[in-house]
C-alpha positions, 0 to 999 in steps of 0.5 A: 512484545518485541520486534527485532530487525534482521541485520540483512536487507535485500534489494529486489533489483540487483541490476540498477539499470533495469529502470530509472524509477520504481515505487509501490511494492506489494508482497505475497506469501506463497506455499513452501515459503516462497514470496512474490513482490510486484511494483511499478517502474519506468522513467518516472511515476505517471510516465507512459513507459511505466509497467508492472514488474514482478520478482519471486523469492525462491530458495532464499534468493530474489530472482531478477525482476521481469517486466510483466504488464505494459502498454506503450503510452499508458501509465501503470500504477500500484499493484496489489497481490493476493495469494490463496493456495496455488492461486495468486491474484494481481490487481493494478491501476492504469491511467494517465493520472491518479484522477483517471485510474481504472483497475485491472486483474490478472491471475496466476496458478503457478506461483507467478510464472504465467498470468492470464490476460489482464481484464477490468476488475469491475466491467463498465465501472470507470473508477478505481475499484478493489485494493488501491495500495494495501493488501486485501484481508479475508474476513471470518465469514469468508468474504474478501475486503479490499481497501480502496480510495479515489482521488479527484482534483480536490478531494480524497476519499476512502472506501472498501470493496467487499466480495463474497465470491472470490472476486466475481462481484464487489460491493462498495462501502464509503468511509465518511469524512468531512472535507476541509476548504483549505489544506495546510502544507508542511513547512519548507524545511520539513517538506518531502524533497520529492516534490521538488524533484518531480517524483509525483506525476503532478508537478504543480504545488498549488494543485498538490496542496489543494488535495484534502482527505484520506486514502489507502486504508490498511485493514484488520479484523479484531473479532468476527465482524469487527473490522478496523482501518488506518488511513493516510491523510493530508492532515498530519496524522493517521486517521481511523475508522471502524465497522461492526458489520463486516465492513458494510458501514463505517464510523466517520474517519477520525484523527489518531495520535499517530503522525502521518506525512501524507505517505503510505502505511501498512499494517499486519495482525499477528496470531495473538492479535497484536498489530505491527504498523509500518510508517514514516513517523513524520507529521505534515502534509507532504512531509519528509519520507524518512525515517521509515519505522515500525510501531506495534499495539497490543490493545487493538490500535488504541495505543502504540509503542515507540518507533523502531527505525528501519531507515534513518538516512536522508532520502525517500523510504516509503510505501511499505508493504507488510505481511505476517506469516505466523509470528514472522513478518516480511516487509518491502518498501521504496528505496529512493525511487531506485529500488525496492528493499525486502526485510525479515522481522522477528516477533517474540 
């Protein structure tokens, strides 16, 4: 298997003055080859002016992003797009901190031009239901499986939300993990500079390094009912869990040989069963967010290739979103919290 990077990359927002900071992009493929990209942007992560922004790629060009959902004084976070036919679902989080997230949902039937008024995804549930960062998958039995997670003051835990009826109802299944009493920080020379630059909504290092666990799964189904996930962790490596019953129950999360810097990852499965994973191949809790790279597996994630780097400069290149359209891949990611980059990938 060979993955080839196109020489060109595209900035979603050519006007750098639209917002001070942006992060957490999501990508969806539409009919006729169009693409939608959403992200949150505002003064900084967790600020009351952060909003959900959206851009559409049409005719090979990205339209200027527009501010889609906002509410003065309420931080908006982590949009996730899902498209089937002419309909697109947009899930996103609201709340003053990650500890108090709730999930909202809006629908579009015209390729993102207009959207229904946002509503709670699970009425009466104050937790962060549905997808938390990465895309949902459609299982072989037709159900949706959404990769979710929850973050408290000390513990991070992952779960999946399964919907057999296109989002009308949801059933939550937890990912088992044994939490640790202490968490090791990265060495100072390997720590992500964003902690010093107050890029996170939380600015107290003692609280940041107290968090332990796994979040933000990325999913694939290898055979009917055989579902797998890779997860971001606080422990220096990517974790994995597996299900043999369509995501109803999961094995205890375990460390893999893949490094993780406690930042987001995402994976796409190709028609031949190969997997392509976007990640920062850096070990350590809150480690550096460069380089940003791709690795691939031809044996269901049991072994992985050497990385191919997409970004190698000093800075933040993080939170990739990757989707497969046949044997073609598209990826978006955060570029220094100032923009979102879109790239094409060829597989052959």
